[in-house]
N, C-alpha and C positions, 0 to 999 in steps of 0.2 A: 340226560335221556339219550339212549342209543337210537340208531336208525330204525331198528325193529319196533322199539316202543313208539317211535313217532308214527310209524305206518299202521299200528294196531288201531282197530275201531275204538272210538271214544265212548265211554259210558256216560250216562246222564250226569253223574257227579263231575266228571271231567269237563263236559260241555258247559255246565254251569260255572265251573271255575274259569274257563277260557273267556266266557262272556263277561265275567267280573273284571278279569284282567283287561279286556278290550275297553270296558267302560272307564276304568281308571286311566288307561292310556289316552282315551279321547279327552278326558278332563285335564290332562297335563298340557302346559303350554309348550309349543314348539319354538324353534329359533325364528321361524317366519312370524309367529305371533308376537315375539318380543320386538322385532325390528320394524314390523308393519305399522304405518300410521293408524291413528284411531278412526280417521275418516278422510275421504277424498271427494271433492266437488269439482267436476270438470266443466269449465265454461268455454265460451267461444274464443276469448283472448287470454284467460287466466286459468290456472288450476290451483285450487285451495287444498293444501295438504295439512290437515290438523291445525288450521289457523294461520299457516304461512302461505302467502301468495307467491306463485311462480309463473313466469312468462318465458316462453321459448321463442327465439328468433332464428331465422336462417338468412344467409347472404344470397343475393340474387344477381349482383353485378360487381365487377372489379374494373379498375383502370387498366390501361395498356401496360404500365410498368408498376411493379410492386417493389418497394424498398425493404431491405432487411429490417426486421424489428417492428414492422408496421402494426403487429398485433400487441406489442408490449404495452402501449398506453391503456389498452382495455384490460389486460391482465393485472396491471398495476393499480387499477381502481380499487378503492377501499370499499368494495361491495361484495356481498355474498353471491358467488357466481360459479356456474359450471360451464365448461367449454369442451366441445367434442369436435374433432377433425376426422372425417372419414375419407380415406383415400382408396379408391377402387382402380386397379390397373386396367388399361384398355389394350386389347389385342393389337399389336403394331401392324400385322399383316393386313387386317381388315381396314385399319386406319389409313394405311398408305394408299389403298385403292380409292378411298373417299377423297383423300388429299389430291390424288392425281386428277380426279374428276373436277374438284373444286378449282385447282390451278388452271385447268383448261377453260372452265367457265369464266374465271376472272380475266384470263388472257384474251378470250373471245370478246368480252365486253370492252377491253382496252382497244383491240383491233377494230371493233365496230365503230367506236367513237372516233378513231383516227380516220377511218374510211369516210365518215360523214363530215369530216372537217371540224369536229367539235374540239373545244379547248380540253387539254389533258386534265385528268382528275387526279390530283396528288394523293388523295386518300385511297383511290382504287389501285394506284401504282404501288403505294406503300404496302397495301394488303397483299399484292402479288409478290412483292419481294419477301415479305414475312412468311408467306405460305411456302415459297420455294426454299427459303432458308430452313424452315422447320422440317419440311419434307426431306431435305438432304440430311439433316441431323438424325431424323428418325431412321432413314435408310442406312446410315452409318452407325446406328446404335449409340450415338452420342446423347440422345434424348429419348425419353419415353413419355407417353401420354397417360393421364389419369383423370377419372371423374372424382371431383373433390366436393365434399359437403362440409360447411362450417356452421355449427349450431351453437347457440349460447342460451343459457337459462339463468335468469336473475331471480333473486328471492327477496321478499320484503314482508314486513308485518302488516302492511295495508296497501290498498290499490293506488293511493295517491303517490306514495313513495316509489311504487313500481313504475308509474308513469314518468316520474321525474328521472329515474335511472334509465328508462328507455330513451328519453330525450338526450341524456348525456352521452349514451353509447352512440346514438344516431349522429349526434353532432361531431363526435370524434371520428367516426367512420366516414361520414359525408365529406368532411374536410379532405379525406384521402380518396374521394370518389369511389368509395365502397358503400353499397346500399343494402339495407336489410329490411326484412318484413317480419311481423309476428306470424306465427303459425296459426292462422285463423281456422277454427274448428278442427285443429289438429294438435291441440295442446297435449293430449294424452300421448300421441305418437311422438311429439317433440320431446317430452320429458323422458320417455323410454329411450329415445335416441341419445340423450345426453348422459343418462345414467350408465355406469360401467358394465353394460351387458354386451357391448360390441354389436349392437343391433340397430342398423340404419333404417328406421321406419319412415322418416320423412322423404328420403330419396330426392332431395333438391340439390342438384349437382351443377358444377361448372367444370369445363375442361381446362386442364393445366398441363404443361410440359414440365420437365424436371426442374429447370432453373427457377421459374417463378414459384414453383411449389415449395422450394427450399426456404422461401421467405416466410412461410407459415410456421417454421420451427419456433416454438414458443419460449425457448430458454436462451437467454442472451448473456449469461455470466461468462467471464473470461477465465481461462486457465493460465496460471503462471508457473508452469512446470517445464524445466529444461533438463538437458542431459547432464549438466554439471552444476556445481554450486553447492550451497548448503540449504538445509530445511529451515525456513522462516516460520512456518505454521501451517494451518489448515484453512482452505478456502471455505468460508462459512456458507456459501451458496450451494456448492455441490460436493463438499467434503474431499476435494482433490488436494494434493500436496502443493504447497507454494515453495517450489525449489528454484533458487536463483543464484546466479554468480554475478556479483557486482563488478567484477573485473572483466566481464564480457560486454559491458555497456560503454557508451561514448565517454563517460567519466565514471570514476569510482566513488563518488561522494554520496552521502545520504543525510537527511535531516529527520529528526523525530520530535514531534510535538505531542505533549500529553500533560494532563494535570498531575499533581502529586498523588502517588498511590495508584496510578493507572497501569503501571507495569512497564514503564519505559526503560528503567535501569535493568530490570529482570530480562527484558527482551534483548537489550544490548549485551548483557553478560552471556546470554545464550548464544548470540551470534559470535561473540569473542571465543567462547569455548569451542564452537564448531569450526570456526576459522582456523584456530590453532591446530586442529586435527589435520587440516589441509596444508600446513606449512606456512601460513601467513604470520608475519611478525606483527604484534599488536602493542601499541603504546596508548596509555589512558591518562587523561588529566581528570582526577577524581576529586570533586570538591567536598564530598561527605564521607570519605573512607569506606565506601561501599564495595570496593574491588579488592580489598586486602586479602580476604580469605580465598578469593578466586586466584590471586597471584600465588598464594601459599600452596594451594592445592595443585596448581599446574607447574610448579617449579619456577615461577617468574620472580622478578625483583620488585620490591615495594619500597618507594622512597617517600618518607613523611617530610614534607617541606613546611618548615615553620621557622620562627625567629630563633628558637632554641635547638633546632634540629642539627644533627651532625652531617646532614647532606647539604651540599652547597653547589651553586652554579654561578660561575663568573661571567657576567654579561659581556666582558671584553674578549672572551674566547673567540678566535677566528677559525672559520672552517678551512680545511686544507684545500687549496685550489686543485681542481681536476686537470687532467691532461689537456682538455679542450678549453680551459678557463684561463683568463689573464689575471695574475695576482693583483694587479692594480685595480681591476674591476671588482674583485672579491673584497678588497679592503674598502674601496669607495662605497660599495653596497652595504657593508657592515657599519660603516660610519653613519650612513643615513638611518639605518635601523636603530643605532644607539641614540641618535638625536630624537627619534620618536619615543624611545624609552625615557629619556630625560624629560621630554615634554610631558609624559605621563607621570613620572615621579615628582616633578617639581610644580605640578599644577598649571602647566602651560608656559610657553616661552614667547617673549616679544621678539621682533625681528632682530634687534640688537643682541639680545641674549642668545638667540639661536646661532648667530655668527660667532659669538664668543665660545659657545659650547663646541661648535664645529672646529674652530682652531685649537681648542684645548684637547679635543680627542686626538687630532692629528699629532700634536706634540706629545701627548701621553704615550701613543704607540711608538713615537720616535725615541722615547727614553729606553725602550726595550729593543731598539734597532729594527723596528717594524716600519718600513716605509714603502712607498709605491714601487720602488725599484729593487727592493730586497726580497730574498727568498725567506719568508717567515714561517714556513711549514714546521720548523723545529724550534721556533722561538717561544720563550715563555711569555704569556699574555700579562699585561699590566692589570692592576686591581683598581677598584673604585677610589681607594685612598690615594693612589698615584694620580688619578684624574683630579682629585681635590687639591693635591699639592701643585699641580700645573696651573689649575684655575686660580689659586691664591696669588700667583705671580702676574696675573693679567688685570689690566684696568677695567673697571666697571663690572667686576664679578662678585662684589660683596653680597648682593642679594642672592645670587646663585649659590654661593658658599653657605650662607645661613640656612638655605632650604635643603642643601645637600648633606649637611652635617648629621642629620638624624639617620641617614643611611650609612655613613662612614664611621661615626663614633657614638652615635646616639642609640636610642632603644631599638631601632630597626636595622642595626648594623650586622646582625648575626647571619643574615641570609646570603647577601650578595657581595660582601667585601672579603671573600676568601676564594682560594683556587677551587676549581671544579673538582669534585670527587665522586661524581655519579657516572656510571657506565651504562649506556642505554643500548649497547650492542648485544641485546638479549632477545629471546623469542617473545617474552611478555614482560612489559615494564609498566608500573603504575606510579604516578606522581600524585600523592594525596595532599590536598590543600585545606583539609578540615580545620587544622590547628593554626592556620595562618589568619592574621587579623583581616577583617573584611576590607579595611582601607587598603590593604596590600595585595589582596587576591588578584585584582586585575593586573597589577605590576608583576606579580609572580607568574601568572598565566602567560604574560607577554614574554618574560625571560625564558620560561620553560619551553614554550612553543618555538622560540627562535633557536634555542639550543637543539631541540629535536630536528628542526628544519636543517640546521647545519649538519647534523649527523646523517640525515636522510640523503642529502646531496653528496656526501662522501662515499656512500656505498649503495648500489642499486639492489633492492630486494622488494619482495611483495609485502607491503605493509598496510596496516589499518591504524589510523590515528583517531582516537575517540575523545571528544571534548564534551564532557557532561556539564550541564548547566552553562551552556555556551552564552547565555544572556550576559554573564559577567564580562565577556570579551566584547559584546556588542555595545556596552555602555560607553566605551571610549572610541573616538574616531581612529586613533592609531591602531588599537588592538583589533577593531572591526575590519579595518582595511587590510591588516596582515592576515586575518583569518580568511578574508575573501581571496587574497593572493594565494594562500595555500589551496583553496578550492580550485582556482584556475590553473595553477602550475603543478599541482600534485600528480596529475596523470603522467607527466613526463618522467617522474621518478617512481612510478608504480605505486603511488600512495593513494589510498582511499581515505577521505575525511568524513567522519561521522560526528555530526553536531546534534546535541540533545538539549532540549530546554522545556521547562514548564511555564515560563513567562513568555507566552507567545507575543503579547502586545509589545513588550520591551524589545523582543527580537525583531519584530516587523517594523517597529518605529525607527530603527536604524536605517540609514540610506543603503546599507549593505545587506539588509535582511532579505528582501525579495530577490536580489541578485544571487544570494547564497542558495536560495531555493531553486532558482532556475538553473544554477550550475550543479545541481544534485540530481542524478538520474534516479535515485531511490528516495522515496518519501514515505514516512510512516506516521499516520495520524491516529492517535488513540483517544481515549475518553477526554472530552473537552468541557470546560466550564461554560455556563450560559453567557458569561460576560465576554468570552473570547470567540465564541462560535461564529458570530457574524463576520468577524475579521478573517477567520479561517475559511469560511465559505466563499468569501469574495476572492481571497488569494488563490485558492485551489479550484475555483469554479465548481463547487459541489452542488448537487441537486438538493432539494429540500429533504428527500428521503435519506440521502447520505448525511446531511446535517443532523437529522434526528437520530440516525444510527450512532453517530459520535457522541451525542448527548446521553444516549441510553446504553452505551457499551459497558460491558463488565470489565474486570481487570484482565489484561492480556488480550483485549479485542480492539479492533480498529479497522482502518482502511490502509492497504498497502499499495503504493504506487511504484511501478517499474516501467520507465519509459512512457509510452502512450497508454498503457493498460493499468487498471487498478481493480483490486478485489477486496471484499470484506474478509478479514483474516482473524484467526484465533491462534495465539501463540501457545505451543505445547512443549513440554520438556519431559524427559524420562525421569524416573525417581532419582537416579544418581546425579543427573544434571541439576535437578531441583535442589538437592542437598548442598550442592556447591554454590549455586548462584542465588539462592533465595534472599530476599530483602525483608521478609516477614519477621518482625522482632520476636514473635513467639517461637517460630521455627529456629531462629538463630540461637535463642536461649537453650532450646532443647539440644541443638547440635553441640553447643559449648559444654553443656552438662554431660552429654555422652562422651565427649572428648576428654573431659576431666576425669570421669569415671574410668575410662580406658587407661589414662595415664597413671591413675592411682593403682589400678590393678597390675600394671606392668612393674610399678615400683615395688 
């Protein structure tokens, strides 16, 4: 219809048609009809909205000091509730005039009491100091004044529950010297003030300056975002990025606790991938061969350690002394480490046996011209069979030899009785222990970590050492103490130690378990089992809410601790990263199938 048609007088037929359209329009439901309650009953203390009771409160009094987060216990209550905070700025010029008059009045009262010889009133003098201080800050624009109204509306299915909720809120606030009242005969104005209309109809205000007003801020979640570092995940509270650099903390260590399938290895591989991009050298001790594809995709080295493997580490290898090190001290320290290894291999040593082993190690090195006074940097290291030969010529060594033979000539001789042929001076190195017998895994971890430690001390570089399923090393006193030594001394060599475990109880049962945690600036807790959660809660001082968060977390979710801060985190990866680091068997099969099809197509 054009404008001329619209302006033409309507005929009777057209009028009848418009009336019909209007009738149909009136019959249709509007948006207001859809969202409006079926009925509202307004009472003196409550308002009934379609069978749901609501009661609005306002605050009338506050203490002299307000701590940050004082509103948080109210917001954290598991109650249906709406809270509104109205902040009305006050004109500073008008306020300063009133303040000047008030300061003069208080000063006059103090002077009057002094003239009459009355005892000084500390409360009056404190008020005078506060008024002068606030007046000065207002004058210098350091502070501003506001009229503040705090209103809360709680909802319930019946009036009895509403009364109970009111008592809980009052008890929480009364303990902080904050007093509230229900909006008697103003429930309608109260609920309109709380609904998101930005309409303050109650107009019950208290005056606040800027500093205490900041304590009303209702959100208390932390941000863990820095200018450097890698992306660990997303803050689940406010969707900010959790960016952090472990090498900017007091130490570079981390611990990760999670149940099987919670995403701990996925998270660790994601950190490794992103750390490699920033030039960090990474070494992994992998008990389940989960890092092989990651090593292949990034051009790293993968060593499969087993009894039949072609990769060997000689435990008698000596680290080259540095310029500031005494060769005698290096040799003595390594001999002590070897005694710990033999204690582990031979199922313990008596005091007499330990003395024999000590002497035998010294003589074994002497066979290769390695002594306290010699330069052994270019000398060939002895083997375990050389140690057995020396031991055979010593009295009281029969039991030691019988226990040692399985490592030198028996079934277990393939791993450690040959010269070292692994080179870990690479950007990314993985030692897999999946094919190693369970009885030897702890021994193998001990030998590998000592070999790594020797290489770390020879060359200073930014490194990350990842020990997956670290509870294997916590089973033995010697391996646990060595792991703790790495955590304490690693910082001097620019080494970050990342320990990961799913057996939390076994880890914490060790006397070195809790010290390992306290010597780790980063901690990541992911989904936990009900049997371990109480131990976790006590160790990390978790609240009940954080405890339940860990019990209900999905894969890749948990709590991330960095120094004194911690946030709820969700680990995320790009599609390409996910294809490289996934541990999901179905995804791995698809990736292998795609690679085989690509290989066949190329052939």
